KEKE-3310 file (N, C-alpha, C; in steps of 0.2 Angstrom, whole numbers, plus 5000, padded with zeros to 4 digits):
npx = (5278:5279:5290:5301:5316:5318:5326:5338:5352:5365:5371:5373:5382:5390:5394:5410:5415:5411:5416:5409:5405:5410:5401:5400:5393:5397:5400:5397:5387:5377:5374:5368:5357:5349:5346:5338:5329:5326:5325:5330:5319:5309:5315:5308:5300:5302:5295:5300:5296:5301:5304:5307:5314:5314:5310:5314:5328:5344:5354:5370:5377:5386:5383:5370:5353:5345:5341:5335:5326:5314:5313:5303:5305:5317:5329:5325:5313:5313:5326:5336:5351:5362:5360:5364:5361:5362:5373:5369:5362:5371:5373:5364:5368:5366:5366:5371:5367:5356:5349:5346:5336:5326:5324:5316:5312:5300:5292:5280:5276:5279:5272:5266:5277:5282:5273:5275:5288:5286:5278:5287:5293:5299:5302:5308:5302:5307:5310:5306:5313:5308:5312:5326:5334:5329:5316:5301:5289:5290:5285:5279:5273:5260:5252:5256:5256:5263:5271:5260:5253:5262:5263:5251:5251:5260:5253:5242:5248:5254:5267:5282:5288:5298:5298:5306:5305:5304:5293:5276:5266:5265:5255:5244:5242:5238:5228:5231:5243:5241:5233:5243:5252:5246:5247:5260:5269:5275:5285:5289:5299:5302:5312:5320:5329:5331:5324:5324:5317:5324:5335:5329:5322:5332:5341:5333:5324:5311:5305:5292:5289:5298:5289:5278:5282:5284:5271:5266:5272:5266:5253:5254:5259:5248:5239:5244:5255:5272:5283:5298:5311:5323:5337:5345:5355:5366:5373:5388:5391:5380:5368:5370:5368:5355:5352:5348:5335:5328:5327:5319:5307:5303:5301:5290:5281:5278:5286:5295:5308:5325:5337:5354:5364:5380:5384:5386:5397:5398:5407:5400:5393:5400:5406:5394:5389:5398:5397:5384:5386:5394:5385:5374:5379:5392:5400:5404:5408:5421:5424:5414:5417:5430:5427:5419:5429:5437:5428:5428:5441:5450:5446:5434:5424:5422:5422:5422:5416:5407:5412:5408:5395:5396:5403:5421:5434:5436:5425:5415:5413:5409:5396:5389:5389:5381:5369:5365:5363:5353:5343:5341:5336:5324:5317:5318:5322:5319:5321:5320:5305:5304:5300:5286:5289:5283:5270:5268:5261:5260:5255:5238:5233:5246:5259:5266:5257:5252:5260:5259)
npy = (5384:5397:5400:5397:5399:5412:5408:5397:5398:5408:5418:5428:5426:5428:5416:5411:5404:5407:5419:5429:5446:5451:5458:5470:5478:5493:5501:5514:5516:5507:5514:5526:5520:5515:5527:5534:5524:5516:5500:5485:5477:5462:5447:5441:5428:5425:5421:5416:5413:5400:5396:5382:5371:5358:5345:5333:5328:5320:5307:5300:5295:5283:5282:5284:5277:5279:5285:5296:5312:5323:5340:5351:5364:5376:5380:5381:5383:5376:5377:5370:5368:5360:5357:5349:5355:5368:5375:5376:5387:5397:5396:5405:5417:5420:5419:5404:5404:5413:5417:5405:5400:5410:5416:5409:5397:5393:5380:5381:5375:5361:5349:5349:5349:5336:5328:5329:5324:5310:5306:5305:5296:5280:5282:5275:5268:5271:5271:5287:5300:5310:5324:5324:5335:5348:5350:5343:5345:5357:5372:5381:5373:5371:5381:5381:5368:5360:5349:5339:5340:5334:5321:5317:5316:5305:5295:5294:5288:5276:5276:5273:5279:5288:5296:5308:5317:5330:5333:5332:5336:5327:5318:5324:5320:5307:5302:5300:5293:5281:5272:5271:5264:5252:5247:5244:5255:5265:5272:5280:5290:5297:5310:5310:5318:5321:5320:5330:5345:5357:5355:5352:5364:5373:5366:5363:5374:5378:5366:5354:5348:5334:5325:5326:5322:5308:5304:5306:5295:5284:5287:5285:5272:5265:5267:5258:5262:5259:5264:5273:5277:5290:5293:5306:5320:5311:5319:5320:5321:5329:5324:5311:5303:5299:5290:5276:5277:5284:5275:5265:5273:5274:5261:5259:5267:5261:5260:5252:5250:5258:5270:5278:5293:5300:5317:5328:5341:5349:5361:5378:5374:5370:5382:5388:5379:5378:5391:5390:5380:5387:5397:5390:5379:5382:5376:5364:5365:5363:5350:5343:5346:5341:5327:5325:5328:5316:5307:5310:5308:5317:5329:5343:5338:5324:5321:5310:5297:5282:5283:5295:5295:5287:5286:5286:5277:5274:5281:5281:5267:5263:5270:5264:5251:5252:5257:5246:5236:5241:5242:5228:5224:5230:5226:5233:5229:5229:5231:5244:5242:5234:5243:5243:5244:5239:5243:5255:5267:5278:5295:5300:5301:5302:5300:5288:5279:5272:5262:5253)
npz = (5889:5901:5907:5899:5890:5878:5866:5859:5854:5860:5853:5838:5828:5812:5799:5795:5784:5771:5768:5772:5777:5793:5807:5820:5834:5841:5857:5857:5848:5853:5865:5859:5852:5863:5869:5860:5854:5864:5872:5863:5852:5856:5849:5834:5825:5808:5792:5777:5760:5750:5734:5727:5714:5715:5726:5732:5740:5737:5743:5747:5757:5767:5780:5782:5782:5771:5754:5750:5754:5761:5764:5771:5777:5780:5792:5810:5822:5834:5840:5845:5853:5848:5835:5820:5808:5808:5802:5788:5786:5783:5770:5765:5768:5781:5799:5808:5821:5830:5819:5812:5820:5819:5807:5796:5782:5771:5761:5751:5739:5740:5741:5728:5720:5724:5720:5706:5705:5709:5698:5687:5673:5675:5689:5704:5718:5735:5752:5758:5768:5781:5791:5793:5792:5796:5808:5803:5810:5816:5825:5815:5806:5811:5805:5791:5786:5777:5778:5781:5769:5760:5766:5763:5749:5748:5755:5746:5735:5740:5745:5753:5769:5781:5797:5807:5822:5835:5840:5847:5838:5828:5830:5826:5812:5812:5806:5793:5795:5802:5793:5783:5790:5792:5780:5779:5777:5784:5797:5813:5822:5837:5845:5860:5872:5885:5902:5911:5916:5917:5909:5897:5893:5891:5882:5871:5867:5861:5858:5860:5877:5884:5890:5883:5871:5874:5877:5864:5858:5864:5859:5845:5845:5850:5840:5830:5823:5819:5830:5837:5848:5848:5857:5855:5853:5864:5878:5885:5903:5904:5899:5899:5910:5910:5901:5903:5910:5901:5891:5898:5900:5886:5882:5891:5885:5873:5863:5849:5847:5850:5848:5848:5847:5850:5854:5841:5833:5821:5811:5813:5824:5835:5842:5846:5854:5864:5869:5874:5884:5893:5897:5903:5910:5917:5927:5923:5910:5904:5907:5900:5886:5886:5887:5875:5866:5868:5863:5850:5844:5848:5844:5842:5833:5823:5807:5798:5787:5793:5806:5812:5817:5828:5844:5849:5857:5875:5881:5871:5869:5882:5882:5872:5877:5889:5883:5875:5885:5893:5883:5881:5893:5894:5883:5871:5858:5845:5827:5814:5804:5788:5776:5764:5747:5735:5733:5728:5717:5704:5705:5702:5685:5681:5668:5670:5674:5663:5661:5671)
capx = (5279:5281:5297:5306:5320:5316:5329:5343:5358:5367:5374:5371:5388:5390:5398:5416:5417:5410:5419:5404:5408:5408:5398:5400:5391:5401:5397:5394:5381:5372:5371:5364:5351:5346:5343:5333:5324:5324:5328:5329:5312:5310:5317:5302:5301:5299:5295:5300:5294:5306:5302:5311:5313:5313:5309:5318:5336:5347:5360:5374:5381:5386:5381:5363:5350:5340:5344:5331:5323:5311:5314:5298:5307:5324:5329:5320:5311:5314:5331:5341:5358:5367:5357:5370:5359:5363:5378:5366:5360:5377:5372:5359:5371:5363:5370:5369:5365:5349:5345:5344:5330:5321:5323:5314:5310:5295:5292:5273:5275:5282:5267:5265:5284:5283:5268:5278:5294:5284:5275:5292:5294:5305:5304:5308:5300:5311:5308:5308:5314:5307:5315:5333:5338:5326:5310:5295:5284:5291:5279:5276:5269:5253:5249:5258:5254:5267:5272:5254:5252:5267:5261:5244:5253:5263:5248:5238:5252:5256:5274:5285:5290:5300:5298:5309:5303:5304:5286:5270:5262:5265:5249:5239:5242:5237:5222:5235:5249:5238:5231:5249:5256:5242:5249:5267:5272:5278:5288:5290:5304:5302:5318:5319:5336:5332:5318:5325:5314:5329:5339:5325:5320:5338:5344:5328:5319:5305:5302:5288:5293:5299:5283:5273:5284:5283:5264:5265:5274:5260:5247:5256:5259:5241:5236:5247:5261:5278:5286:5304:5313:5330:5341:5350:5361:5368:5379:5392:5391:5374:5362:5371:5366:5348:5351:5344:5329:5325:5325:5314:5301:5302:5297:5283:5276:5276:5291:5297:5315:5328:5344:5357:5370:5384:5383:5391:5398:5401:5407:5399:5389:5405:5407:5388:5388:5403:5394:5378:5389:5397:5380:5370:5383:5399:5403:5406:5409:5428:5423:5410:5421:5435:5424:5417:5435:5439:5424:5429:5447:5454:5443:5427:5420:5426:5417:5424:5411:5408:5414:5405:5389:5398:5409:5427:5438:5433:5418:5411:5412:5404:5389:5386:5387:5376:5363:5363:5361:5347:5338:5339:5333:5317:5314:5318:5327:5316:5324:5315:5302:5306:5294:5285:5289:5279:5263:5268:5257:5261:5249:5233:5234:5253:5260:5269:5252:5251:5265:5259)
capy = (5386:5404:5401:5395:5405:5413:5405:5392:5401:5414:5423:5428:5428:5426:5411:5414:5399:5409:5426:5434:5451:5451:5464:5470:5484:5496:5503:5521:5515:5504:5519:5530:5517:5515:5534:5536:5519:5511:5493:5481:5473:5455:5443:5438:5423:5427:5415:5418:5408:5398:5393:5377:5368:5351:5344:5327:5328:5314:5306:5294:5294:5276:5282:5286:5272:5281:5289:5302:5315:5329:5345:5356:5370:5378:5383:5377:5387:5373:5381:5365:5371:5355:5355:5349:5358:5375:5378:5377:5394:5401:5397:5410:5423:5421:5416:5398:5406:5415:5418:5399:5399:5415:5417:5402:5397:5387:5378:5379:5371:5355:5344:5349:5346:5329:5324:5329:5319:5303:5305:5305:5289:5277:5283:5269:5270:5269:5276:5295:5302:5317:5326:5322:5341:5352:5346:5344:5347:5363:5376:5384:5368:5371:5385:5380:5362:5358:5342:5336:5340:5330:5315:5315:5313:5299:5291:5293:5284:5271:5277:5272:5285:5288:5302:5309:5323:5331:5336:5328:5338:5322:5314:5327:5317:5300:5299:5298:5288:5274:5268:5269:5259:5246:5244:5243:5260:5271:5272:5286:5291:5303:5311:5313:5319:5322:5321:5335:5351:5363:5354:5352:5371:5376:5363:5363:5379:5378:5360:5351:5345:5327:5321:5327:5317:5301:5303:5305:5288:5280:5287:5282:5264:5262:5267:5253:5265:5258:5270:5272:5283:5292:5297:5309:5317:5310:5324:5318:5325:5333:5320:5304:5299:5298:5285:5270:5280:5286:5268:5262:5276:5273:5255:5259:5271:5257:5260:5246:5250:5264:5271:5285:5296:5305:5324:5330:5348:5351:5368:5383:5372:5369:5388:5389:5374:5380:5397:5387:5377:5392:5400:5386:5374:5384:5372:5358:5366:5360:5343:5341:5347:5336:5320:5325:5327:5309:5303:5312:5307:5323:5335:5344:5335:5320:5320:5304:5292:5276:5285:5302:5294:5283:5288:5282:5276:5272:5284:5278:5260:5263:5272:5259:5245:5254:5257:5239:5232:5244:5240:5221:5224:5233:5223:5237:5226:5228:5236:5247:5238:5234:5246:5240:5248:5236:5245:5261:5268:5285:5299:5299:5305:5302:5296:5282:5274:5269:5256:5249)
capz = (5896:5901:5910:5895:5887:5871:5860:5861:5853:5864:5849:5831:5824:5805:5797:5791:5779:5764:5767:5774:5782:5801:5809:5827:5836:5846:5863:5856:5844:5857:5869:5855:5851:5869:5871:5854:5852:5869:5872:5857:5853:5856:5843:5832:5820:5802:5788:5770:5755:5745:5728:5725:5708:5716:5733:5734:5741:5736:5748:5745:5763:5769:5787:5783:5779:5766:5749:5748:5759:5760:5770:5770:5779:5781:5799:5814:5828:5840:5843:5848:5852:5845:5829:5815:5802:5809:5797:5782:5786:5781:5763:5764:5771:5788:5805:5811:5828:5831:5812:5811:5824:5819:5800:5793:5775:5770:5754:5750:5733:5741:5739:5720:5717:5726:5715:5699:5705:5709:5692:5682:5670:5678:5696:5708:5725:5740:5758:5759:5775:5783:5798:5793:5792:5801:5810:5799:5814:5820:5826:5809:5803:5813:5800:5784:5785:5771:5780:5780:5762:5757:5768:5759:5742:5749:5756:5740:5730:5743:5745:5760:5772:5788:5800:5813:5825:5842:5842:5848:5833:5823:5831:5822:5806:5813:5802:5787:5796:5804:5787:5780:5794:5791:5774:5780:5773:5788:5804:5816:5827:5842:5848:5867:5874:5893:5905:5916:5914:5916:5903:5891:5891:5888:5876:5865:5871:5858:5856:5866:5883:5883:5892:5878:5866:5876:5876:5857:5857:5866:5855:5839:5846:5851:5833:5826:5819:5822:5833:5840:5852:5847:5862:5851:5855:5871:5879:5891:5909:5905:5899:5898:5916:5909:5896:5906:5912:5895:5888:5902:5898:5879:5882:5894:5881:5868:5857:5847:5848:5852:5846:5851:5844:5854:5851:5835:5833:5815:5808:5818:5830:5841:5846:5848:5859:5869:5873:5878:5890:5898:5900:5907:5914:5918:5932:5920:5903:5902:5908:5894:5880:5886:5885:5868:5862:5868:5859:5843:5841:5850:5841:5844:5829:5819:5802:5793:5786:5797:5813:5814:5820:5834:5848:5849:5864:5881:5882:5866:5870:5888:5880:5868:5881:5893:5879:5873:5891:5894:5878:5882:5899:5893:5877:5865:5853:5838:5822:5810:5799:5781:5773:5757:5741:5730:5733:5725:5711:5702:5706:5697:5679:5679:5662:5672:5675:5657:5660:5676)
cpx = (5282:5288:5303:5310:5318:5319:5335:5350:5359:5370:5371:5377:5388:5395:5404:5418:5416:5412:5414:5407:5405:5406:5398:5398:5395:5397:5393:5387:5375:5369:5366:5357:5346:5342:5337:5328:5322:5327:5326:5323:5314:5311:5311:5304:5298:5300:5295:5299:5300:5303:5307:5310:5312:5313:5312:5325:5338:5353:5363:5378:5381:5383:5373:5359:5344:5344:5340:5327:5319:5312:5309:5300:5315:5324:5324:5319:5312:5321:5336:5348:5363:5365:5363:5367:5360:5368:5375:5364:5365:5376:5368:5362:5368:5367:5367:5367:5358:5345:5342:5337:5324:5319:5322:5312:5305:5294:5285:5272:5277:5278:5267:5272:5285:5279:5272:5284:5291:5280:5280:5292:5300:5307:5303:5307:5305:5309:5310:5308:5312:5309:5323:5337:5335:5319:5304:5289:5285:5285:5275:5272:5262:5249:5250:5256:5257:5269:5266:5253:5256:5265:5255:5246:5256:5258:5244:5242:5255:5264:5277:5288:5292:5300:5302:5307:5304:5298:5280:5265:5261:5258:5243:5237:5241:5232:5226:5240:5246:5236:5238:5253:5252:5245:5257:5271:5275:5280:5289:5295:5303:5309:5317:5326:5336:5325:5318:5322:5319:5333:5335:5324:5326:5341:5340:5323:5312:5302:5298:5292:5293:5293:5278:5275:5283:5275:5262:5267:5269:5254:5248:5256:5252:5237:5239:5253:5267:5282:5293:5306:5321:5332:5347:5349:5362:5374:5382:5392:5385:5368:5363:5369:5358:5346:5346:5336:5325:5322:5319:5307:5299:5298:5290:5278:5274:5280:5293:5305:5318:5335:5347:5362:5373:5383:5388:5391:5401:5401:5405:5395:5394:5405:5400:5387:5392:5400:5388:5381:5391:5391:5376:5373:5390:5403:5406:5408:5416:5427:5420:5414:5427:5433:5422:5424:5438:5435:5425:5436:5452:5452:5436:5422:5425:5421:5418:5418:5413:5410:5410:5399:5390:5403:5415:5429:5433:5425:5413:5409:5407:5397:5386:5384:5381:5369:5361:5360:5354:5341:5336:5335:5325:5314:5314:5324:5325:5320:5318:5312:5305:5300:5293:5285:5285:5272:5262:5265:5258:5255:5244:5234:5241:5254:5263:5263:5250:5255:5264:5255)
cpy = (5393:5405:5398:5401:5406:5409:5401:5395:5407:5420:5423:5429:5425:5421:5414:5409:5402:5416:5431:5440:5450:5458:5464:5477:5487:5499:5510:5520:5512:5509:5524:5527:5517:5522:5536:5531:5515:5504:5490:5477:5466:5452:5439:5433:5426:5421:5418:5412:5406:5394:5388:5374:5360:5350:5338:5328:5321:5313:5300:5292:5287:5276:5283:5280:5274:5285:5295:5305:5321:5334:5351:5363:5370:5382:5380:5381:5383:5375:5376:5367:5366:5354:5355:5353:5366:5378:5379:5384:5399:5401:5402:5417:5425:5417:5409:5398:5407:5416:5411:5397:5404:5417:5411:5403:5391:5386:5376:5375:5363:5349:5343:5346:5339:5325:5324:5324:5312:5301:5304:5297:5286:5278:5276:5271:5267:5273:5283:5296:5309:5318:5324:5329:5345:5349:5348:5346:5353:5367:5379:5379:5368:5375:5383:5373:5358:5350:5337:5335:5335:5322:5313:5313:5306:5293:5289:5288:5278:5271:5277:5278:5284:5295:5303:5316:5324:5334:5331:5330:5332:5318:5317:5324:5310:5297:5297:5292:5281:5270:5266:5264:5252:5243:5243:5249:5266:5269:5279:5286:5297:5304:5314:5312:5319:5322:5326:5342:5356:5361:5355:5359:5375:5373:5363:5367:5379:5372:5358:5348:5337:5323:5321:5322:5310:5300:5302:5298:5283:5280:5284:5274:5261:5262:5262:5256:5263:5264:5268:5278:5284:5296:5301:5317:5316:5315:5322:5323:5330:5329:5313:5299:5297:5292:5279:5272:5281:5280:5265:5266:5275:5266:5255:5263:5267:5257:5253:5245:5257:5264:5277:5287:5301:5312:5325:5338:5350:5359:5373:5380:5372:5376:5390:5385:5376:5386:5395:5384:5382:5396:5396:5381:5376:5379:5366:5358:5362:5353:5340:5341:5342:5329:5320:5324:5320:5305:5304:5312:5314:5329:5337:5340:5330:5318:5314:5300:5286:5277:5291:5300:5290:5287:5283:5281:5273:5274:5281:5271:5259:5265:5267:5253:5246:5254:5250:5235:5235:5242:5233:5220:5226:5231:5227:5235:5226:5234:5239:5242:5239:5237:5244:5246:5246:5239:5252:5262:5276:5289:5299:5304:5305:5298:5289:5276:5270:5262:5252:5242)
cpz = (5896:5904:5905:5892:5880:5865:5863:5860:5858:5860:5842:5826:5817:5804:5793:5785:5772:5764:5768:5778:5789:5803:5817:5829:5841:5851:5861:5853:5848:5862:5865:5854:5857:5871:5866:5854:5858:5868:5865:5858:5853:5849:5840:5826:5814:5797:5780:5765:5750:5740:5725:5718:5709:5724:5736:5735:5741:5741:5746:5751:5765:5777:5788:5779:5774:5760:5746:5754:5757:5766:5768:5772:5780:5788:5803:5820:5834:5844:5847:5847:5848:5838:5823:5809:5802:5804:5790:5781:5783:5773:5760:5766:5778:5793:5807:5818:5828:5824:5811:5814:5822:5812:5796:5785:5774:5762:5752:5744:5734:5739:5731:5717:5718:5721:5708:5699:5705:5702:5686:5680:5673:5685:5700:5715:5730:5746:5758:5766:5776:5790:5798:5793:5798:5802:5806:5803:5819:5821:5820:5805:5805:5808:5793:5782:5778:5772:5779:5773:5759:5759:5764:5752:5743:5751:5750:5735:5733:5743:5752:5763:5779:5791:5806:5816:5832:5844:5842:5842:5828:5824:5827:5815:5806:5809:5795:5789:5798:5798:5783:5784:5793:5785:5774:5776:5777:5794:5806:5821:5831:5845:5855:5870:5882:5896:5910:5913:5912:5910:5897:5889:5889:5882:5870:5867:5868:5856:5862:5871:5882:5885:5887:5872:5867:5875:5868:5855:5858:5862:5848:5840:5847:5844:5828:5822:5823:5824:5837:5843:5850:5853:5859:5852:5863:5873:5886:5897:5909:5904:5899:5904:5915:5904:5898:5907:5906:5891:5891:5900:5891:5879:5885:5889:5875:5862:5855:5847:5849:5849:5849:5847:5849:5850:5846:5835:5827:5814:5814:5824:5836:5845:5849:5855:5865:5873:5877:5885:5895:5901:5905:5912:5915:5922:5929:5913:5901:5902:5902:5888:5880:5884:5878:5864:5862:5864:5852:5841:5843:5848:5843:5839:5824:5813:5797:5793:5791:5804:5816:5818:5827:5838:5848:5856:5869:5882:5877:5867:5877:5886:5876:5872:5886:5889:5877:5879:5893:5890:5879:5888:5898:5887:5871:5860:5846:5833:5818:5805:5792:5778:5766:5752:5735:5729:5729:5718:5710:5704:5700:5691:5677:5673:5664:5673:5669:5657:5666:5675)
residu = (MET:SER:ASN:ARG:PRO:ALA:ARG:GLY:ALA:THR:SER:ASN:ASP:MET:SER:GLN:ARG:PHE:ALA:LEU:PRO:ALA:GLN:GLU:ALA:ASP:GLY:ASP:TRP:LEU:ASP:TRP:ARG:GLN:MET:VAL:ASP:GLY:ALA:ALA:PRO:ALA:LEU:ARG:THR:THR:VAL:ALA:ILE:GLU:ARG:SER:ARG:THR:ILE:LEU:SER:ARG:ASN:ALA:SER:PRO:ASP:ILE:PRO:PHE:ASP:ARG:SER:ILE:ASN:PRO:TYR:ARG:GLY:CYS:GLU:HIS:GLY:CYS:ILE:TYR:CYS:PHE:ALA:ARG:PRO:THR:HIS:ALA:TYR:HIS:ASP:LEU:SER:PRO:GLY:LEU:ASP:PHE:GLU:THR:LYS:LEU:PHE:ALA:LYS:PRO:ASP:ALA:ALA:ALA:LEU:LEU:ARG:THR:GLU:LEU:ALA:LYS:PRO:GLY:TYR:VAL:ALA:LYS:PRO:ILE:ALA:MET:GLY:THR:ASN:THR:ASP:PRO:TYR:GLN:PRO:ILE:GLU:ARG:ASP:TRP:ARG:ILE:THR:ARG:ASP:CYS:ILE:ALA:VAL:LEU:ALA:GLU:THR:ASN:HIS:PRO:LEU:THR:ILE:THR:THR:LYS:SER:ASP:ARG:VAL:VAL:ARG:ASP:ILE:ASP:LEU:LEU:ALA:PRO:MET:ALA:ALA:ARG:GLY:LEU:VAL:SER:VAL:THR:LEU:SER:VAL:THR:SER:LEU:ASP:PRO:HIS:ILE:ALA:ARG:THR:LEU:GLU:PRO:ARG:ALA:PRO:TYR:PRO:GLU:LYS:ARG:LEU:ALA:ALA:VAL:ALA:THR:LEU:ALA:ALA:ALA:GLY:VAL:PRO:VAL:PHE:VAL:SER:ILE:SER:PRO:VAL:ILE:PRO:ALA:VAL:THR:ASP:HIS:GLU:VAL:GLU:ARG:LEU:ILE:GLU:ARG:ALA:ALA:GLN:ALA:GLY:ALA:ARG:GLY:ALA:TYR:PHE:LEU:PRO:VAL:ARG:LEU:PRO:HIS:GLU:VAL:ALA:PRO:LEU:PHE:ARG:ALA:TRP:LEU:GLU:THR:HIS:PHE:PRO:ASP:ARG:ALA:ASP:LYS:VAL:MET:ALA:ILE:ILE:ARG:SER:LEU:ARG:GLY:GLY:ARG:ASP:ASN:GLU:PRO:ALA:PHE:HIS:SER:ARG:MET:ARG:GLY:GLN:GLY:VAL:TRP:GLY:GLN:LEU:LEU:ALA:THR:ARG:PHE:ALA:ILE:ALA:CYS:ARG:ARG:HIS:GLY:LEU:THR:GLY:GLY:HIS:PRO:ARG:LEU:ARG:CYS:ASP:LEU:PHE:ARG:PRO:PRO:ALA:GLY:ALA:GLN:GLY:GLU:LEU:PHE:MET)
# end
């Protein structure tokens, strides 16, 4: 959309967790640049190649229902201001702000690395999650196609897969996903946070509009792919009033179930989110943060296992109750299917095939 803002974050401050030097431009320098060079050029997205040694990330968190994941990209051009993955850019001496949205990393060897991992003797198949950190269907996937290449390997080997995305681009791969679904190997979750165009274009500036995501839900459901809707995050006093309507629309589109998460603000996400509030919702910024603190035990973020994914107190209970009632009313009570792991076969030519 031409009226969308270019980016989500309003700043590009460096992380202070790893003793990175802070840089600040003074007024004299800015005046001189204006006179010599003119206005600063528009911020452009760059993609660097990352040569990884492995592609499967392992997880032992009790809050997350998977133990392995694939992240084809680092950083995410969708620019969602609340993204809990933003602080990971600090590991690259980059800002969790605008750098996270504009300085991306792609892993073109991902499919080959995945094939190597699946061929290792003794590998035991369990569902692999995609979309757990940054979106596997962000705009650069159109050209890089790394996500699709990984799915092709999983389809070839009958390996179970879950996908979470904010993009309708996922339907591009329905030729791979539908046959996998018929074998009980895949489920897809579309994240939809708001139906309000103004909120959507500031909250998630380069993600497809929510109506496109709901259309993708319908397309996947019609193809027999188990599809779910995630209302994540719910932002008090900004998007929470839409919970019931979002559940109704998800049911109409053919989703099997839904879930939600209250907004989380770990590390450098909190100041970025506060700046976003002051820019786009100055009339209620203090109210929003007060409710978030009541949800998070008096802090901007509560990182403890078993509670960080759920809200606390009266607000947390109210959200959970409203969500449960709306899901029952619209029949969205289905849980994620138990994906089959018994069909897995190592990649063709793998040594493990000798022992099958």
